[in-house]
N, C-alpha and C positions, 0 to 999 in steps of 0.2 A: 536371516532370511533375505535371499537376494532372488529377484525375479528376472529370468532370462529370456531368450528370444521367443517370438510369438507372444510378445508381452501384451496382455490385455490392457495394461495402464496406457499403452500407446494406441491401442486399436479399438477397444469397445466404445460404443457410443456414449456410455455413462457407467463409471465404476467408482465406488467409494468404499472406504473402510478405516478403521482405527489401526494405524500401522505401528507395531512395536519397534522401537529403536534401542536395543539393549546397550549399545555402546554409549548412548546419551542418557540412559536410565529413564526413559520416558517413552510415551506413545503419542503420535501425531495423527489427527484426523486429516484425510486427504480425499479429494474428490476430482477426478479427471473426467472430461467430457469433450465432444466435438468430433470432427472428422479424423479418421485414423491417420497417424503421421507416416509419411514416406521418408526415406533417407534424406536428410538435410532439412526437413521441415522443422520450423521452430516450434517450441512449446511456450505458451503464454503462462507465466506464473504470477499469480496476484497476491499482493501484500496488503492486508487490511489495516484499517486505522486502529489507534489505541482504544481498547475495549470493544471493538466491533468484530464479532465472530464472522466467519465467512458466510454464514446463513443470511447475514444482512445484506449480502451482495449477490444473492441468488439470481436476480434478474440480470446482473451484469454477466455472470458466468453463462447463463442461457443465451444472452445476446451475442457474446463473443464466440460461443460454441457453434454458431451457425456457420462460421467461416475459418475457425482456426482451433487447433487443439489447445485445451486449457487444463491448468492445474490450479485448483484453489485449496488452501490448506488453513488449518487453525494452529497458530503458534502455541507454544507451551502454556497450559493453563486455560486456553480459550475453548469454550463450549465442551466438547468431548475429549479434547486433547488434555493429557495429564501433565502435572507438574513433575519436574525431575525428582526422582527418588534418591536424593544424594545427601540426605540427613541434614538439609539446610532449611527445614520447615519453620525455623524460629523467626523467620522474617528478616534475618540479618544480611542475607545474600539475595539481592534482588534479581529478576529476570532482565537480561540485557539484549539488545539488538545483536551484539557480538555473538553471544551464545546462540540466539536464534538463527544467525546465519550458518552456524556449525550444524544445528539441528536440521535445517533445510537441506544442506549438503548431504547429510547422511540419509535423509529420507529419499532424495533423489537417487542416491546410490542403491538404497534397498529396493526401490521400485524400478531400477535400471532404466531411469529416464535421462537420456543423454543430451548434451547440447546439440544445437543452439537453443538459447532461451530468449524469449521477450519478457522482460520484467516490467510489471505494472504495479504502481503503488499509489495508494490514496492516504492523505492525511499523514499521520505518523509513520504509516507503512513505507514512506520514502526513506527512513532512517534504516530499518533492517534491510530494505532492498539495496541500498548503497553499500551496506556492510557485506551482503552476499555478493554483489558485483565486485567488490574489492578483493574478496577471497578467491573468486574464480579467475580474476584477471592477473593475479600476482605472476609477473615474469611474461606475460603475453605481449607480443609486439602490436603496435597500433594497426598494422596491416591486417592483422588476424583477429581482432577482438570480436568481429561480428560472427566469427565461427563459434564463439563461445556465447557471448551475450549479443544476440542479433539486433536487439533494440531495447529502448528503455522509454517508458511513459511515466512521467511524474505528474500525477493529477492532483493539483492543489495540495502538494505534500509539504509537510513540515521540513524546514531546513535548520542547519546547526544554529545559525544566528538567531532565528526566532526563539529557540529554546533558552538561548543565553540571555536574550533581552527580557524575556517575559517568564517570571517564576511559575505562572500557570496560564494556560491558554484554553478558554478565556479567563480573564482575571477572577480572583476569588470573589471580588465585590460583585461582578456581573453574574456569577453563578448564584450568589445570594438573592440578588434582585429578581432573576428569571426562574427561581425555584419552582414557583406555582404556575408558570406559563405552560400550557399545553401546546407544545410545538407541533405535534402531530395534527392535532385538530386545527390549530391556527393556520398552518400552511398546507393543509390537505395532503399530507405526506402519504397517508394510507391509500387514498384514491390515486394519486400520481404514481405510486410505486408499481402499480399494475400486478402486485402479488396476489396469488390465490389466497383464500382464507387459511388453508394449511400452511402455506409459506409464511404468511404474516403472523399467525398464532404460534409458530415455532420460535420466533425471535426472542420474545420475552424470557422464555426458559433458557435459551442459549446465553442470553446476556446475563441472566441470574447465576447460572453455572460459572460463566466467566468471572463475574464479580466476586463470587465466594472464593474462587481459587486465587484470584489476584489480591484478596485481602490477606491471604496466607503468605503469598510470594508476590510482592509488588513488581510490576513492570516499570523499570526505571527509565522513563522516556528522556528526561533532561540529562541523566548520566550517559545514556547511550548516544544522544546527540553530541555531547562533549567528546566522547571517545571517537566518534566519527570526525569531528572537527580536528582532532589531533592528527588525522591522516592527510590533512590538506588536500583533499580531493579537488577542490576547485582550483586552487593555484597550480596544481600539478596536472590538471586536465586528465584525471584518472580514467576517463572513457574516451580518450583521444582516438579518433578514428571511427567512433561509434555512430549510432543513429538515435537521436534523442528528441523526444517531444516533451515540453514543459507546458503545463496548463495551470493557469491561475483563475479561481472563481472569485465572485464578489461576496467573500465571507464577512466583509465589513457591514454589508447590508444585513446579514443574519444577526450579527451582534447588535446592530442598532434596533432592529425589530425586537429582539429579546429584551433590551433595555426598555424601549418605549412600552411594551406590553406589561412588563414587570412594574413600571412606574404607575401605569394605569390601575394596577392592583394594589397600589400603595405600598409596595415592597421597597426596602432599603432606607438607611438613614441618609442624611444629607451628605455626610462624609463618604459613605459607600457609593452614593449616586455620582459624586464628584469624581472619585477614583474609577469608576466604571466608565464615565465619560472620558477621562483621560486615556484609559486603556484603548477604547474605540478610536479615539483620535490618533493615538500613536499607531495603532494597527493600520489605519487608513493611510498614514503617511509612509510607512516602511514596508508594508507587506509586499508591494510590487517589487521593490528593490531586492527583497530577501528571496522572493520566488525566482525572479529573473537571474539572480546570481547562479542558480543551479545550472544554467546554460554553459557556464565555464567548465562543466564536467567533460565537455566536448572541445577539443582544440580545433586547430586549422585543418586537420585531416578529416574531421567529422562532419555530420550533417545534423542541424538542430533547427527545431521549429518552436515558436512560442505562440500560445493562444490564451486570450483573455475572454472569459464569459462574464460579461457585465450582468446579464439577465439571470444568471444561475448562481446559487449559493454552494456552500461546501458540501452539502448532501446531494449534489446533483447526480452522482452516479446511481443513487437509489431511485431518483425521480426519472431520470432519462438515460438509461445505460447506453444508448446510441452515442452519447457524447464521449464516452470511453472508447466505443467501438470505432469511432471516426479516428482516433489517434492511433489505435492498433492498426487499422487499414493503411494509414499513412506510413507506419513503420514497415509494414509488409511490402508496400509499393516501392519504397526507397530500397529495401533490401533486394527486391526483384530487379530493380535498375542496376544495382551493383553486380548482381550475379550475371546479368546479361552482358554488362560491360566486361567483366572479367572473362566470360566465355569468348567474347569477340577478340580480346586481347590475346587469348591463347591460340586464336586462329581456328576454332572449331566451327 
């Protein structure tokens, strides 16, 4: 199935469905919204964090759709998206970001959604985002990369080094200590999200469907990050000539709050508490360096911006979608400047 011109995936204000991808032996749920695309208009593609179905970011999509065309999708096994029917359901073959990039490429071909794309990733979503970027830019010249990948926003994304340094993020000990902490109530997430009752109440079921399927076929976050590291994207400036926004949030404060509240509840042994504190200290020391290193994706021919939100934690896209919107607007503005400069150069 391939959709041709007068494509409602490019034009309808809101369209969604489960899209069969026979060549990939699975189906992916896709949801497009926003103003109709004109020739040359970029499409924002959003990559969710590990275990986070697209429904968790519903307000982000609604916010972005006010000013740009968007495509939100669920990776294999997430919410309504199916697992690959390839006979590997014994758990021996995990889901990887590399396979996810191929799935997305086929999805875009099936829906006839052509470049340019603006890629936006949150949390682990930065890993599949960069795999997709890598696959699309193979052989592209730095002067033409924005014709394919018009811009990238890495919003508090996981990077290769973080997954190599930490066997689990957050540490297993911190997970145990914070197990009974009600994060939603403690931080007023429900109220700050601005979601309707229907939007909020849909998420637990979506996460349960995701959890059940990923128990059958694990998503290998650490293995995916290692495969990405082997591509040496940072030292090779794999997005040289591009437009990149890198955002870091104060996730250290999230972990500290989880620890403090868990200890108040009496959770954790002395040893577990010590190891959790060590993780938090290590994270506070190195997270800035790890996140900022992603700026090396862009070389001297590119444009890069770094933002630190000291007052916002890792889940800030859910709490204040406009923080993501600010970065996408910046990318669009920079892209517009380049196009004007190119037109002036051609003498039109």
